[in-house]
Structure formats: C-alpha cells, structure tokens
C-alpha positions in Angstrom: 20.5 18.9 -107.4 17.6 18.3 -105.0 16.5 19.8 -101.7 16.2 17.2 -99.0 14.4 17.7 -95.7 15.6 16.8 -92.3 13.9 13.4 -92.4 16.0 12.4 -95.4 19.2 13.7 -93.8 18.4 12.0 -90.5 17.9 8.6 -92.1 21.1 9.1 -94.0 23.3 9.2 -90.9 21.2 7.6 -88.1 20.5 3.9 -87.7 17.6 3.4 -90.1 15.7 0.7 -92.0 15.4 3.3 -94.8 19.1 3.0 -95.8 18.3 1.1 -99.1 16.0 4.0 -100.2 18.5 6.6 -99.1 21.3 4.9 -101.0 19.1 4.7 -104.1 18.3 8.4 -103.8 22.0 9.2 -103.6 22.6 7.2 -106.8 20.0 9.2 -108.6 21.1 12.6 -107.2 23.9 13.0 -104.7 23.9 16.8 -104.8 21.7 17.6 -101.8 20.9 21.1 -100.4 18.8 22.2 -97.5 17.9 25.4 -95.6 20.1 26.1 -92.6 17.1 25.1 -90.5 18.1 21.5 -91.0 20.8 21.8 -88.4 18.3 22.7 -85.6 15.9 20.0 -86.7 18.7 17.4 -86.8 19.7 18.4 -83.3 16.1 17.7 -82.2 16.2 14.3 -83.8 19.5 13.5 -82.1 18.0 14.6 -78.8 15.2 12.1 -79.2 17.7 9.3 -79.9 19.8 10.3 -76.9 16.9 10.5 -74.5 15.7 7.0 -75.7 19.2 5.6 -75.1 19.6 4.7 -78.8 22.8 6.7 -79.1 25.5 7.9 -76.8 26.5 11.5 -76.7 29.7 10.6 -78.4 27.8 8.9 -81.2 25.4 11.8 -81.6 28.3 14.2 -81.8 30.0 12.1 -84.5 26.7 11.8 -86.5 26.2 15.6 -86.2 29.7 16.3 -87.2 29.6 14.0 -90.2 26.3 15.4 -91.4 27.4 19.0 -90.9 30.6 18.4 -92.8 28.7 16.8 -95.7 26.2 19.7 -95.9 28.7 22.5 -95.5 28.4 24.8 -98.6 25.0 23.2 -99.4 23.0 25.2 -96.9 21.0 28.3 -97.7 19.1 31.1 -96.0 15.5 31.3 -97.0 13.7 34.7 -97.2 11.0 35.1 -94.6 8.7 36.7 -97.1 8.8 33.6 -99.3 8.1 31.3 -96.3 5.2 33.5 -95.2 3.8 33.5 -98.7 3.9 29.7 -98.8 2.3 29.5 -95.4 -0.6 31.6 -96.5 -1.4 29.1 -99.3 -0.9 25.9 -97.4 -1.5 24.2 -94.0 2.2 23.3 -93.6 4.4 24.4 -90.8 6.9 27.2 -91.3 9.6 24.6 -91.1 8.2 22.6 -94.0 7.7 25.8 -96.0 11.4 26.6 -95.7 12.3 23.5 -97.6 9.6 24.2 -100.2 10.9 27.8 -100.5 14.4 26.6 -101.1 13.3 24.2 -103.7 11.5 27.0 -105.5 14.5 29.3 -105.2 16.8 26.7 -106.7 14.2 25.5 -109.1 14.8 21.9 -108.1 12.6 19.2 -106.5 12.2 18.7 -102.8 12.4 15.1 -101.7 10.8 14.0 -98.4 9.4 11.0 -96.5 6.4 13.2 -95.7 3.2 12.7 -97.6 1.6 16.1 -96.8 4.2 18.3 -98.4 3.8 16.8 -101.9 0.0 17.0 -101.4 0.3 20.8 -100.7 2.9 21.5 -103.3 2.8 18.8 -106.0 4.7 21.0 -108.4 7.7 21.2 -106.1 7.8 18.3 -103.7 8.1 14.5 -104.1 7.7 11.7 -101.7 10.9 9.7 -101.8 9.1 6.6 -103.3 7.7 8.6 -106.2 11.0 10.3 -106.8 12.8 6.9 -106.8 10.2 5.5 -109.3 10.7 8.5 -111.5 14.5 8.1 -111.3 14.4 4.4 -112.2 12.5 5.2 -115.4 14.9 8.0 -116.4 
C-alpha cells in the first residue's frame, strides 16, 4: 500500500505524458490510498482542464466518476492535530501535510511528482522517479 497525492491521481485518469510512469507505479504497488481531500483537489484540476477547453464537461464527469469509483474505500480522514504538527515542522501547505499525515498514519510511503515534499519529509515521501528506481531494484 502507498499514499498517492492528487498529482499522481490526476495523471492516472487525465490525458498525460506521465502514463508510462503511472503504469509502472501501478505494477509496483496498485493499492493506493489518499486523504478525502484528494476529491476537492481533483475537482480543481478538472476545472483547469475544462476552462482551457482540454475536456468537455461530460469527459470531466466521466473522469471524476471513474477516479472516485476506484478510490472508494481507499480514502481516509486525517486528524487536524496531526496536520498542524506537520505544518509546524515544515514549509508545506496544509494540503500537502494531509498526504504526509496519512502516510504516517498508515506507516506507508507517500509517492508524489512534487520535489519539495520528499525534501521536507524524506523519511515518509518519495518522488515518483526515486520510488520507481527503488521498485525496479526490489
């Protein structure tokens, strides 16, 4: 099991050049979890695609439905106290800290396309490229 952030989830279902890395990540570990926050963040990503004319509303709804169906039962509430504790020891947003908090709660890695999260929490977070390299060696 791994925690994945919204960027990983978005690249999974949206048109993306990152598909090969996403598919490799799925081969290494397909049991993905995320804080419930991912839904709101995904809606924000879909809004950007809609406003740029990259998706129709019907396509955006289909992507959202597919992603939500896949993540049902894999979403968790994260305690505010834990997020605030992580905030006080980092420069990350509260959104990013929710993903780190869930990874700590589940005692699993967080995988992301972001570079700053693994820099702030190297014990918990992995950039996707580093995680894939590790998985290839395992």
